LOTOR-143233 format. One record per atom (N, C-alpha, C): residue number from 1; residue in one letter; atom name; x, y, z. Coordinates in steps of 0.05 Angstrom, whole numbers, plus 5000, padded with zeros to 4 digits. Example, Ala and Ser with C-alpha at 12.3 -4.5 7.8 and 13.67 -1.06 7.14 Angstrom:
2
num_residu_atome_u_v_w
1_A_N_5264_4886_5156
1_A_CA_5246_4910_5156
1_A_C_5264_4934_5156
2_S_N_5257_4955_5142
2_S_CA_5273_4979_5143
2_S_C_5258_5001_5157
***
This chain:
285
num_residu_atome_u_v_w
1_M_N_1371_2939_1953
1_M_CA_1359_2964_1942
1_M_C_1339_2957_1920
2_G_N_1315_2969_1920
2_G_CA_1294_2962_1902
2_G_C_1298_2973_1874
3_S_N_1281_2965_1856
3_S_CA_1282_2974_1828
3_S_C_1276_3004_1827
4_T_N_1290_3019_1809
4_T_CA_1286_3047_1807
4_T_C_1266_3055_1785
5_M_N_1255_3035_1771
5_M_CA_1235_3041_1751
5_M_C_1214_3020_1751
6_P_N_1189_3026_1744
6_P_CA_1167_3007_1744
6_P_C_1173_2983_1726
7_G_N_1161_2960_1733
7_G_CA_1166_2936_1717
7_G_C_1158_2939_1688
8_D_N_1135_2951_1683
8_D_CA_1126_2955_1656
8_D_C_1146_2971_1639
9_D_N_1158_2991_1652
9_D_CA_1178_3008_1638
9_D_C_1202_2991_1631
10_I_N_1211_2974_1649
10_I_CA_1234_2957_1644
10_I_C_1228_2939_1620
11_I_N_1205_2927_1620
11_I_CA_1197_2909_1597
11_I_C_1197_2924_1571
12_S_N_1185_2948_1572
12_S_CA_1183_2964_1547
12_S_C_1211_2972_1537
13_D_N_1229_2980_1556
13_D_CA_1256_2987_1547
13_D_C_1272_2963_1537
14_M_N_1267_2940_1549
14_M_CA_1281_2916_1538
14_M_C_1271_2909_1510
15_M_N_1246_2914_1505
15_M_CA_1235_2910_1478
15_M_C_1247_2930_1458
16_N_N_1253_2954_1468
16_N_CA_1267_2973_1451
16_N_C_1295_2964_1444
17_L_N_1306_2946_1460
17_L_CA_1333_2935_1454
17_L_C_1331_2910_1436
18_G_N_1307_2904_1427
18_G_CA_1305_2882_1407
18_G_C_1292_2856_1417
19_L_N_1285_2855_1443
19_L_CA_1273_2831_1453
19_L_C_1243_2831_1448
20_H_N_1232_2807_1444
20_H_CA_1203_2805_1442
20_H_C_1191_2806_1470
21_L_N_1164_2811_1471
21_L_CA_1151_2815_1497
21_L_C_1157_2792_1517
22_N_N_1153_2767_1508
22_N_CA_1157_2744_1526
22_N_C_1186_2740_1533
23_E_N_1204_2747_1514
23_E_CA_1232_2745_1521
23_E_C_1240_2765_1543
24_A_N_1229_2789_1541
24_A_CA_1235_2810_1561
24_A_C_1224_2801_1588
25_K_N_1200_2790_1588
25_K_CA_1188_2781_1613
25_K_C_1204_2758_1626
26_A_N_1212_2740_1609
26_A_CA_1226_2716_1619
26_A_C_1254_2724_1630
27_Y_N_1268_2742_1616
27_Y_CA_1295_2750_1625
27_Y_C_1292_2766_1651
28_K_N_1273_2784_1653
28_K_CA_1269_2798_1678
28_K_C_1262_2779_1701
29_A_N_1246_2759_1695
29_A_CA_1239_2739_1716
29_A_C_1264_2724_1726
30_L_N_1281_2717_1707
30_L_CA_1305_2702_1715
30_L_C_1324_2720_1731
31_V_N_1326_2745_1723
31_V_CA_1343_2764_1739
31_V_C_1332_2767_1767
32_T_N_1306_2766_1769
32_T_CA_1293_2769_1796
32_T_C_1296_2743_1812
33_L_N_1292_2720_1799
33_L_CA_1292_2695_1814
33_L_C_1320_2683_1817
34_G_N_1337_2688_1797
34_G_CA_1362_2673_1796
34_G_C_1357_2647_1781
35_Q_N_1376_2629_1783
35_Q_CA_1373_2603_1770
35_Q_C_1347_2590_1776
36_S_N_1331_2583_1755
36_S_CA_1304_2573_1759
36_S_C_1296_2554_1737
37_T_N_1274_2539_1743
37_T_CA_1263_2521_1723
37_T_C_1245_2538_1704
38_A_N_1238_2525_1682
38_A_CA_1220_2538_1663
38_A_C_1193_2543_1676
39_R_N_1184_2524_1692
39_R_CA_1158_2528_1705
39_R_C_1158_2552_1723
40_S_N_1180_2556_1739
40_S_CA_1181_2580_1757
40_S_C_1181_2606_1741
41_V_N_1196_2605_1718
41_V_CA_1197_2629_1701
41_V_C_1169_2635_1691
42_A_N_1155_2615_1682
42_A_CA_1128_2619_1671
42_A_C_1109_2630_1693
43_E_N_1111_2619_1717
43_E_CA_1093_2629_1738
43_E_C_1099_2657_1747
44_H_N_1125_2664_1747
44_H_CA_1133_2691_1756
44_H_C_1129_2712_1735
45_S_N_1132_2705_1709
45_S_CA_1133_2724_1688
45_S_C_1106_2728_1674
46_G_N_1089_2707_1675
46_G_CA_1064_2708_1660
46_G_C_1067_2698_1632
47_V_N_1091_2688_1624
47_V_CA_1094_2675_1598
47_V_C_1080_2648_1599
48_P_N_1063_2642_1579
48_P_CA_1048_2617_1579
48_P_C_1067_2593_1581
49_R_N_1059_2573_1597
49_R_CA_1077_2549_1601
49_R_C_1082_2535_1575
50_S_N_1062_2536_1556
50_S_CA_1066_2523_1530
50_S_C_1087_2536_1513
51_K_N_1095_2561_1520
51_K_CA_1114_2576_1504
51_K_C_1141_2581_1518
52_V_N_1141_2576_1545
52_V_CA_1164_2585_1560
52_V_C_1190_2572_1552
53_Y_N_1190_2546_1544
53_Y_CA_1215_2533_1536
53_Y_C_1226_2546_1510
54_D_N_1208_2551_1491
54_D_CA_1216_2564_1466
54_D_C_1228_2591_1472
55_V_N_1216_2606_1491
55_V_CA_1226_2633_1498
55_V_C_1253_2631_1511
56_L_N_1257_2612_1529
56_L_CA_1282_2610_1543
56_L_C_1305_2601_1524
57_Y_N_1298_2583_1506
57_Y_CA_1319_2574_1486
57_Y_C_1325_2597_1467
58_S_N_1306_2614_1461
58_S_CA_1311_2638_1445
58_S_C_1330_2657_1459
59_L_N_1326_2660_1486
59_L_CA_1344_2677_1501
59_L_C_1372_2665_1503
60_E_N_1373_2638_1503
60_E_CA_1399_2625_1503
60_E_C_1413_2630_1476
61_D_N_1399_2629_1454
61_D_CA_1411_2635_1428
61_D_C_1421_2664_1427
62_R_N_1407_2682_1441
62_R_CA_1416_2710_1441
62_R_C_1440_2715_1459
63_G_N_1447_2695_1475
63_G_CA_1469_2698_1493
63_G_C_1462_2711_1519
64_L_N_1436_2711_1527
64_L_CA_1428_2725_1551
64_L_C_1424_2706_1575
65_V_N_1419_2680_1569
65_V_CA_1416_2660_1591
65_V_C_1431_2635_1582
66_R_N_1436_2617_1601
66_R_CA_1447_2591_1594
66_R_C_1433_2569_1609
67_K_N_1432_2546_1596
67_K_CA_1420_2523_1608
67_K_C_1440_2510_1627
68_V_N_1430_2503_1651
68_V_CA_1448_2491_1671
68_V_C_1449_2461_1666
69_L_N_1473_2452_1658
69_L_CA_1477_2424_1651
69_L_C_1473_2406_1675
70_G_N_1459_2383_1670
70_G_CA_1455_2364_1691
70_G_C_1432_2369_1709
71_S_N_1418_2392_1706
71_S_CA_1396_2398_1723
71_S_C_1371_2382_1713
72_D_N_1355_2373_1732
72_D_CA_1331_2358_1725
72_D_C_1309_2364_1746
73_P_N_1288_2378_1738
73_P_CA_1282_2388_1711
73_P_C_1302_2410_1703
74_T_N_1303_2415_1678
74_T_CA_1323_2434_1667
74_T_C_1319_2462_1679
75_E_N_1342_2473_1688
75_E_CA_1341_2500_1699
75_E_C_1357_2519_1680
76_F_N_1350_2544_1682
76_F_CA_1363_2565_1666
76_F_C_1375_2586_1684
77_K_N_1397_2597_1677
77_K_CA_1411_2618_1693
77_K_C_1416_2642_1675
78_P_N_1409_2666_1685
78_P_CA_1413_2690_1668
78_P_C_1442_2700_1670
79_Y_N_1452_2711_1648
79_Y_CA_1477_2725_1650
79_Y_C_1472_2752_1663
80_P_N_1490_2763_1678
80_P_CA_1485_2788_1692
80_P_C_1478_2811_1673
81_P_N_1460_2828_1681
81_P_CA_1452_2851_1663
81_P_C_1476_2868_1654
82_K_N_1496_2871_1671
82_K_CA_1519_2887_1662
82_K_C_1534_2875_1639
83_E_N_1530_2849_1634
83_E_CA_1541_2836_1610
83_E_C_1521_2833_1588
84_A_N_1496_2826_1596
84_A_CA_1475_2820_1576
84_A_C_1465_2845_1561
85_I_N_1460_2866_1575
85_I_CA_1449_2890_1562
85_I_C_1469_2903_1543
86_P_N_1495_2906_1550
86_P_CA_1514_2916_1530
86_P_C_1515_2899_1505
87_L_N_1511_2873_1508
87_L_CA_1511_2855_1485
87_L_C_1487_2862_1466
88_L_N_1464_2867_1478
88_L_CA_1441_2875_1461
88_L_C_1446_2901_1447
89_I_N_1457_2920_1462
89_I_CA_1463_2947_1450
89_I_C_1483_2944_1427
90_E_N_1503_2928_1431
90_E_CA_1523_2923_1410
90_E_C_1510_2912_1385
91_K_N_1492_2892_1388
91_K_CA_1479_2880_1365
91_K_C_1462_2900_1351
92_I_N_1448_2917_1366
92_I_CA_1431_2938_1353
92_I_C_1448_2957_1337
93_Q_N_1471_2965_1349
93_Q_CA_1489_2984_1335
93_Q_C_1499_2972_1309
94_Q_N_1507_2946_1311
94_Q_CA_1517_2932_1287
94_Q_C_1495_2931_1265
95_S_N_1471_2924_1274
95_S_CA_1449_2923_1255
95_S_C_1443_2950_1243
96_G_N_1444_2971_1260
96_G_CA_1439_2998_1251
96_G_C_1459_3006_1229
97_V_N_1484_3000_1233
97_V_CA_1504_3007_1213
97_V_C_1498_2992_1186
98_V_N_1492_2967_1188
98_V_CA_1486_2951_1164
98_V_C_1462_2963_1149
99_V_N_1440_2968_1164
99_V_CA_1416_2979_1152
99_V_C_1421_3007_1140
100_Q_N_1436_3024_1155
100_Q_CA_1442_3051_1145
100_Q_C_1457_3049_1118
101_N_N_1478_3032_1117
101_N_CA_1494_3030_1093
101_N_C_1477_3020_1070
102_A_N_1460_3000_1075
102_A_CA_1443_2989_1054
102_A_C_1424_3010_1043
103_L_N_1411_3025_1061
103_L_CA_1392_3045_1053
103_L_C_1406_3068_1038
104_E_N_1430_3075_1047
104_E_CA_1445_3096_1033
104_E_C_1452_3088_1005
105_N_N_1459_3062_1002
105_N_CA_1465_3052_0975
105_N_C_1440_3053_0957
106_I_N_1417_3046_0968
106_I_CA_1392_3048_0953
106_I_C_1387_3077_0945
107_E_N_1391_3095_0964
107_E_CA_1386_3124_0959
107_E_C_1405_3134_0937
108_N_N_1430_3125_0937
108_N_CA_1450_3134_0918
108_N_C_1445_3123_0890
109_E_N_1430_3101_0889
109_E_CA_1425_3089_0863
109_E_C_1403_3103_0847
110_R_N_1388_3120_0861
110_R_CA_1367_3135_0847
110_R_C_1380_3153_0826
111_E_N_1369_3153_0803
111_E_CA_1380_3170_0782
111_E_C_1375_3200_0787
112_M_N_1352_3206_0797
112_M_CA_1345_3234_0803
112_M_C_1330_3235_0830
113_E_N_1336_3255_0845
113_E_CA_1322_3258_0871
113_E_C_1306_3284_0870
114_S_N_1280_3282_0875
114_S_CA_1264_3306_0876
114_S_C_1271_3321_0902
115_R_N_1281_3345_0900
115_R_CA_1290_3360_0924
115_R_C_1268_3379_0932
116_E_N_1261_3378_0958
116_E_CA_1242_3397_0970
116_E_C_1257_3422_0978
117_Y_N_1248_3445_0968
117_Y_CA_1262_3470_0974
117_Y_C_1250_3484_0999
118_V_N_1224_3479_1004
118_V_CA_1211_3491_1028
118_V_C_1191_3471_1039
119_Y_N_1193_3465_1065
119_Y_CA_1174_3447_1077
119_Y_C_1174_3451_1107
120_T_N_1153_3441_1121
120_T_CA_1151_3443_1150
120_T_C_1152_3415_1162
121_V_N_1160_3415_1188
121_V_CA_1159_3390_1204
121_V_C_1147_3397_1231
122_E_N_1135_3377_1244
122_E_CA_1123_3381_1270
122_E_C_1134_3359_1289
123_G_N_1137_3366_1314
123_G_CA_1145_3347_1335
123_G_C_1175_3350_1341
124_E_N_1182_3345_1367
124_E_CA_1209_3349_1376
124_E_C_1229_3331_1362
125_D_N_1222_3305_1358
125_D_CA_1241_3286_1346
125_D_C_1247_3294_1317
126_Q_N_1226_3301_1302
126_Q_CA_1229_3309_1274
126_Q_C_1247_3334_1272
127_I_N_1242_3353_1290
127_I_CA_1258_3378_1290
127_I_C_1287_3372_1296
128_K_N_1292_3354_1316
128_K_CA_1320_3347_1322
128_K_C_1334_3335_1298
129_M_N_1320_3317_1284
129_M_CA_1331_3305_1260
129_M_C_1339_3326_1239
130_E_N_1321_3345_1235
130_E_CA_1327_3366_1215
130_E_C_1350_3383_1224
131_I_N_1350_3391_1250
131_I_CA_1372_3408_1260
131_I_C_1399_3394_1256
132_R_N_1400_3369_1264
132_R_CA_1426_3355_1262
132_R_C_1434_3350_1233
133_G_N_1414_3345_1216
133_G_CA_1420_3341_1187
133_G_C_1431_3366_1174
134_I_N_1419_3389_1181
134_I_CA_1429_3415_1169
134_I_C_1457_3421_1179
135_I_N_1463_3416_1205
135_I_CA_1489_3421_1215
135_I_C_1510_3402_1203
136_R_N_1502_3376_1200
136_R_CA_1520_3357_1187
136_R_C_1527_3364_1158
137_S_N_1509_3379_1145
137_S_CA_1513_3386_1117
137_S_C_1533_3409_1114
138_A_N_1538_3424_1136
138_A_CA_1554_3448_1134
138_A_C_1584_3441_1128
139_K_N_1595_3456_1111
139_K_CA_1624_3453_1104
139_K_C_1641_3476_1114
140_E_N_1629_3500_1116
140_E_CA_1644_3523_1123
140_E_C_1633_3537_1148
141_E_N_1607_3541_1150
141_E_CA_1596_3557_1172
141_E_C_1569_3547_1181
142_V_N_1564_3548_1207
142_V_CA_1538_3544_1219
142_V_C_1531_3569_1235
143_F_N_1508_3581_1229
143_F_CA_1500_3605_1242
143_F_C_1475_3600_1259
144_F_N_1475_3608_1284
144_F_CA_1453_3605_1302
144_F_C_1443_3632_1311
145_A_N_1417_3636_1313
145_A_CA_1406_3660_1325
145_A_C_1382_3651_1342
146_T_N_1383_3654_1368
146_T_CA_1362_3645_1385
146_T_C_1364_3657_1413
147_L_N_1342_3658_1427
147_L_CA_1342_3665_1456
147_L_C_1334_3641_1472
148_D_N_1330_3618_1459
148_D_CA_1319_3594_1472
148_D_C_1341_3572_1474
149_P_N_1351_3566_1498
149_P_CA_1373_3547_1501
149_P_C_1365_3518_1492
150_K_N_1339_3512_1493
150_K_CA_1331_3485_1485
150_K_C_1338_3479_1456
151_I_N_1337_3499_1439
151_I_CA_1344_3495_1411
151_I_C_1373_3487_1408
152_L_N_1391_3499_1424
152_L_CA_1419_3492_1422
152_L_C_1424_3465_1434
153_S_N_1410_3458_1456
153_S_CA_1414_3432_1468
153_S_C_1409_3409_1449
154_A_N_1389_3412_1432
154_A_CA_1383_3391_1413
154_A_C_1405_3388_1392
155_A_N_1422_3408_1390
155_A_CA_1443_3407_1368
155_A_C_1470_3398_1378
156_R_N_1473_3392_1404
156_R_CA_1499_3386_1415
156_R_C_1515_3365_1399
157_P_N_1504_3341_1394
157_P_CA_1520_3321_1380
157_P_C_1530_3330_1353
158_A_N_1513_3344_1338
158_A_CA_1521_3353_1311
158_A_C_1541_3376_1313
159_L_N_1539_3393_1334
159_L_CA_1558_3414_1338
159_L_C_1586_3404_1343
160_A_N_1587_3383_1360
160_A_CA_1614_3371_1365
160_A_C_1627_3361_1340
161_S_N_1611_3347_1323
161_S_CA_1621_3337_1298
161_S_C_1629_3359_1279
162_A_N_1613_3381_1278
162_A_CA_1620_3403_1260
162_A_C_1646_3417_1269
163_K_N_1650_3419_1295
163_K_CA_1674_3432_1305
163_K_C_1699_3415_1297
164_K_N_1696_3389_1298
164_K_CA_1718_3371_1290
164_K_C_1725_3374_1260
165_R_N_1704_3380_1244
165_R_CA_1708_3384_1215
165_R_C_1720_3411_1209
166_G_N_1723_3429_1229
166_G_CA_1734_3455_1224
166_G_C_1713_3475_1215
167_V_N_1687_3470_1219
167_V_CA_1666_3488_1211
167_V_C_1666_3512_1231
168_D_N_1663_3536_1220
168_D_CA_1661_3560_1236
168_D_C_1633_3562_1247
169_I_N_1630_3562_1274
169_I_CA_1604_3562_1287
169_I_C_1600_3589_1301
170_K_N_1578_3602_1294
170_K_CA_1572_3628_1306
170_K_C_1545_3627_1320
171_F_N_1544_3637_1345
171_F_CA_1520_3639_1360
171_F_C_1513_3669_1364
172_V_N_1488_3676_1357
172_V_CA_1479_3703_1362
172_V_C_1456_3701_1382
173_T_N_1460_3713_1406
173_T_CA_1440_3709_1428
173_T_C_1443_3732_1447
174_S_N_1432_3729_1471
174_S_CA_1432_3751_1491
174_S_C_1456_3747_1510
175_K_N_1463_3769_1523
175_K_CA_1484_3768_1543
175_K_C_1476_3749_1566
176_A_N_1450_3749_1573
176_A_CA_1441_3731_1594
176_A_C_1445_3702_1587
177_F_N_1439_3696_1562
177_F_CA_1442_3668_1552
177_F_C_1472_3661_1554
178_M_N_1489_3679_1545
178_M_CA_1518_3673_1545
178_M_C_1528_3668_1573
179_A_N_1518_3683_1592
179_A_CA_1526_3679_1620
179_A_C_1516_3653_1632
180_E_N_1491_3646_1624
180_E_CA_1479_3622_1635
180_E_C_1489_3596_1622
181_W_N_1496_3598_1597
181_W_CA_1505_3574_1582
181_W_C_1533_3578_1570
182_P_N_1553_3583_1587
182_P_CA_1580_3588_1576
182_P_C_1592_3565_1561
183_E_N_1582_3540_1566
183_E_CA_1594_3517_1553
183_E_C_1591_3517_1523
184_F_N_1572_3533_1513
184_F_CA_1569_3534_1484
184_F_C_1591_3549_1470
185_A_N_1606_3565_1485
185_A_CA_1629_3579_1474
185_A_C_1651_3559_1466
186_H_N_1649_3535_1477
186_H_CA_1668_3514_1469
186_H_C_1665_3507_1439
187_Y_N_1641_3509_1428
187_Y_CA_1637_3502_1401
187_Y_C_1643_3524_1381
188_G_N_1640_3549_1389
188_G_CA_1645_3571_1370
188_G_C_1642_3598_1383
189_S_N_1642_3619_1368
189_S_CA_1640_3646_1378
189_S_C_1612_3654_1385
190_M_N_1609_3670_1406
190_M_CA_1583_3679_1416
190_M_C_1581_3709_1414
191_M_N_1560_3719_1402
191_M_CA_1556_3748_1398
191_M_C_1530_3757_1410
192_D_N_1531_3781_1421
192_D_CA_1507_3793_1433
192_D_C_1489_3804_1411
193_V_N_1464_3796_1412
193_V_CA_1445_3804_1391
193_V_C_1436_3834_1393
194_S_N_1441_3846_1417
194_S_CA_1432_3873_1421
194_S_C_1445_3892_1401
195_G_N_1428_3909_1389
195_G_CA_1439_3929_1370
195_G_C_1446_3918_1343
196_M_N_1438_3893_1337
196_M_CA_1445_3882_1310
196_M_C_1424_3887_1290
197_S_N_1403_3901_1297
197_S_CA_1381_3907_1279
197_S_C_1385_3933_1264
198_P_N_1384_3933_1237
198_P_CA_1386_3958_1222
198_P_C_1364_3977_1230
199_P_N_1369_4004_1231
199_P_CA_1350_4023_1242
199_P_C_1322_4022_1230
200_D_N_1321_4023_1203
200_D_CA_1294_4023_1190
200_D_C_1279_3997_1196
201_L_N_1293_3975_1195
201_L_CA_1280_3949_1201
201_L_C_1272_3948_1231
202_A_N_1288_3960_1247
202_A_CA_1282_3960_1276
202_A_C_1256_3973_1282
203_V_N_1251_3996_1269
203_V_CA_1226_4010_1274
203_V_C_1202_3993_1267
204_Q_N_1203_3980_1244
204_Q_CA_1180_3963_1236
204_Q_C_1177_3939_1254
205_L_N_1199_3927_1261
205_L_CA_1198_3902_1278
205_L_C_1189_3909_1306
206_S_N_1197_3932_1316
206_S_CA_1188_3938_1344
206_S_C_1158_3939_1346
207_K_N_1145_3948_1324
207_K_CA_1116_3949_1324
207_K_C_1104_3920_1323
208_V_N_1117_3903_1308
208_V_CA_1108_3875_1306
208_V_C_1111_3861_1333
209_V_N_1135_3864_1345
209_V_CA_1141_3850_1370
209_V_C_1122_3858_1392
210_Q_N_1113_3884_1392
210_Q_CA_1096_3894_1414
210_Q_C_1066_3892_1406
211_D_N_1060_3880_1384
211_D_CA_1033_3877_1375
211_D_C_1020_3855_1391
212_G_N_1001_3861_1409
212_G_CA_0988_3841_1426
212_G_C_0974_3820_1410
213_T_N_0962_3827_1387
213_T_CA_0948_3808_1371
213_T_C_0966_3786_1360
214_I_N_0989_3795_1349
214_I_CA_1008_3776_1338
214_I_C_1020_3759_1360
215_L_N_1028_3771_1382
215_L_CA_1040_3756_1404
215_L_C_1021_3738_1418
216_G_N_0995_3742_1413
216_G_CA_0976_3723_1425
216_G_C_0978_3696_1412
217_E_N_0989_3694_1388
217_E_CA_0991_3669_1374
217_E_C_1020_3659_1370
218_W_N_1039_3675_1380
218_W_CA_1067_3669_1374
218_W_C_1085_3679_1397
219_N_N_1103_3663_1406
219_N_CA_1121_3671_1427
219_N_C_1149_3674_1416
220_P_N_1158_3699_1411
220_P_CA_1184_3703_1398
220_P_C_1208_3695_1414
221_T_N_1204_3692_1441
221_T_CA_1227_3683_1457
221_T_C_1234_3654_1452
222_Q_N_1216_3639_1439
222_Q_CA_1221_3611_1432
222_Q_C_1231_3608_1403
223_M_N_1236_3631_1390
223_M_CA_1243_3631_1362
223_M_C_1273_3626_1359
224_G_N_1280_3615_1336
224_G_CA_1309_3611_1331
224_G_C_1313_3602_1302
225_I_N_1337_3606_1292
225_I_CA_1343_3597_1265
225_I_C_1372_3585_1265
226_I_N_1375_3565_1248
226_I_CA_1401_3553_1244
226_I_C_1406_3553_1214
227_I_N_1428_3563_1205
227_I_CA_1434_3565_1176
227_I_C_1461_3553_1171
228_A_N_1463_3535_1151
228_A_CA_1488_3522_1143
228_A_C_1497_3534_1117
229_D_N_1521_3546_1118
229_D_CA_1534_3557_1094
229_D_C_1517_3577_1078
230_N_N_1500_3592_1092
230_N_CA_1482_3611_1079
230_N_C_1466_3598_1057
231_R_N_1460_3572_1061
231_R_CA_1446_3557_1040
231_R_C_1421_3544_1050
232_D_N_1423_3527_1070
232_D_CA_1401_3513_1082
232_D_C_1394_3524_1109
233_S_N_1369_3526_1116
233_S_CA_1361_3537_1142
233_S_C_1338_3522_1154
234_I_N_1337_3523_1181
234_I_CA_1314_3513_1195
234_I_C_1306_3535_1215
235_G_N_1281_3545_1212
235_G_CA_1271_3565_1231
235_G_C_1251_3552_1250
236_M_N_1254_3557_1276
236_M_CA_1237_3545_1296
236_M_C_1221_3568_1309
237_F_N_1195_3563_1313
237_F_CA_1178_3585_1321
237_F_C_1161_3578_1346
238_G_N_1169_3557_1361
238_G_CA_1155_3551_1385
238_G_C_1127_3540_1380
239_K_N_1111_3539_1401
239_K_CA_1084_3528_1399
239_K_C_1064_3551_1399
240_P_N_1044_3550_1381
240_P_CA_1023_3571_1382
240_P_C_1005_3568_1406
241_S_N_1004_3543_1418
241_S_CA_0988_3539_1442
241_S_C_1000_3515_1457
242_D_N_0992_3511_1482
242_D_CA_1002_3489_1498
242_D_C_0996_3462_1486
243_K_N_0973_3459_1472
243_K_CA_0965_3434_1461
243_K_C_0978_3429_1434
244_A_N_0988_3449_1421
244_A_CA_1000_3446_1394
244_A_C_1028_3434_1396
245_K_N_1036_3422_1373
245_K_CA_1063_3411_1371
245_K_C_1082_3434_1363
246_Q_N_1108_3430_1371
246_Q_CA_1128_3448_1361
246_Q_C_1131_3444_1331
247_W_N_1137_3465_1316
247_W_CA_1140_3463_1288
247_W_C_1164_3479_1278
248_A_N_1173_3472_1254
248_A_CA_1196_3486_1243
248_A_C_1193_3488_1213
249_L_N_1205_3508_1201
249_L_CA_1205_3513_1172
249_L_C_1233_3509_1161
250_I_N_1235_3491_1142
250_I_CA_1261_3485_1130
250_I_C_1261_3497_1102
251_V_N_1282_3513_1096
251_V_CA_1285_3526_1070
251_V_C_1312_3519_1059
252_R_N_1313_3511_1033
252_R_CA_1338_3504_1020
252_R_C_1342_3522_0995
253_V_N_1340_3548_1000
253_V_CA_1344_3568_0979
253_V_C_1363_3588_0990
254_P_N_1387_3591_0978
254_P_CA_1408_3609_0990
254_P_C_1399_3637_0994
255_L_N_1385_3649_0975
255_L_CA_1377_3677_0978
255_L_C_1358_3680_1002
256_I_N_1339_3662_1005
256_I_CA_1321_3664_1027
256_I_C_1335_3660_1054
257_A_N_1354_3641_1054
257_A_CA_1370_3636_1079
257_A_C_1384_3661_1087
258_I_N_1396_3676_1068
258_I_CA_1410_3701_1075
258_I_C_1391_3721_1086
259_L_N_1367_3724_1074
259_L_CA_1347_3743_1084
259_L_C_1338_3735_1112
260_Q_N_1333_3709_1116
260_Q_CA_1324_3699_1142
260_Q_C_1345_3707_1163
261_R_N_1370_3704_1156
261_R_CA_1392_3710_1175
261_R_C_1389_3739_1185
262_Q_N_1384_3757_1167
262_Q_CA_1382_3785_1174
262_Q_C_1357_3791_1190
263_V_N_1334_3781_1180
263_V_CA_1309_3787_1191
263_V_C_1305_3775_1219
264_I_N_1312_3750_1222
264_I_CA_1308_3737_1249
264_I_C_1327_3748_1269
265_T_N_1351_3755_1261
265_T_CA_1370_3768_1280
265_T_C_1358_3795_1289
266_A_N_1346_3809_1271
266_A_CA_1334_3835_1277
266_A_C_1310_3831_1296
267_V_N_1294_3811_1290
267_V_CA_1271_3806_1307
267_V_C_1280_3800_1336
268_L_N_1300_3783_1339
268_L_CA_1309_3776_1365
268_L_C_1321_3800_1380
269_A_N_1333_3818_1365
269_A_CA_1344_3842_1377
269_A_C_1321_3859_1389
270_Q_N_1299_3861_1374
270_Q_CA_1276_3876_1383
270_Q_C_1262_3862_1407
271_V_N_1260_3836_1406
271_V_CA_1249_3821_1428
271_V_C_1265_3827_1454
272_L_N_1291_3826_1451
272_L_CA_1309_3831_1474
272_L_C_1305_3859_1485
273_K_N_1301_3879_1467
273_K_CA_1296_3906_1476
273_K_C_1271_3908_1492
274_V_N_1250_3893_1483
274_V_CA_1225_3893_1498
274_V_C_1229_3881_1526
275_L_N_1244_3859_1527
275_L_CA_1249_3846_1553
275_L_C_1266_3864_1571
276_E_N_1287_3876_1560
276_E_CA_1304_3893_1576
276_E_C_1291_3919_1584
277_G_N_1270_3926_1569
277_G_CA_1255_3950_1576
277_G_C_1235_3947_1598
278_N_N_1236_3923_1611
278_N_CA_1218_3916_1633
278_N_C_1189_3915_1625
279_L_N_1184_3911_1599
279_L_CA_1156_3906_1591
279_L_C_1150_3876_1595
280_D_N_1127_3870_1606
280_D_CA_1120_3842_1610
280_D_C_1111_3829_1585
281_I_N_1130_3820_1569
281_I_CA_1124_3808_1543
281_I_C_1106_3784_1546
282_H_N_1110_3768_1568
282_H_CA_1094_3744_1571
282_H_C_1064_3750_1576
283_A_N_1059_3774_1587
283_A_CA_1031_3781_1592
283_A_C_1016_3785_1566
284_M_N_1031_3788_1543
284_M_CA_1018_3792_1518
284_M_C_1010_3766_1505
285_F_N_1021_3743_1514
285_F_CA_1016_3718_1501
285_F_C_0989_3706_1508
***
């Protein structure tokens, strides 16, 4: 059975596991060829012949290949990927723990830390980091309000940890979401957002939600907020255009977090009314 991913992708992923470019090429060549001489490895991998012995001995030091004793010229044999790759992953994890502990010690040694109370981030990876960080900081409650399942998917690892800590997790969303994603009920209680908007606020927000000008720059169905202990929040507002990056607003002010909880829940309730009213909300975007 052939390879399931392009060769360049395999090399790139092996480099993500800590191998240098030539090491990744040489190991892949050995897995392809089996026990081979350095010359064969160089010819098959593209590693310069002047460097191939150094590369193979480096792989031997890493525990990924072994020199075949008594072979002349010297031959090298790869350890099977099912043994070699877990070894690389284990070493990365060990290094990660060491680095994390060292950096945390440096952070803790600072006499004063300048705290950002309001800031924005862009990009999926940065938003995931912020989401998981806010959930990890929760001691009593995590509150979610969203109609977008992708927001919750990014939070799964942190949700599992929060549940183990005994944190009360609340999801405010639509009945359709609850039916489509019942597994989230495993983490906490799920509540229907319909009718959760105070009457006076509902009137104002219904005008905003149906405003074609505003919706031309903003898709409220991609909106969501996560709040930890009514203290720290991250609000996600989708992309203003296909070419733009996703962005989020992080606020670490308790009063604002409480207000956001009320306002965004109300906005989502109005969005849901528009959708359930058979108005083509997407035609407005």
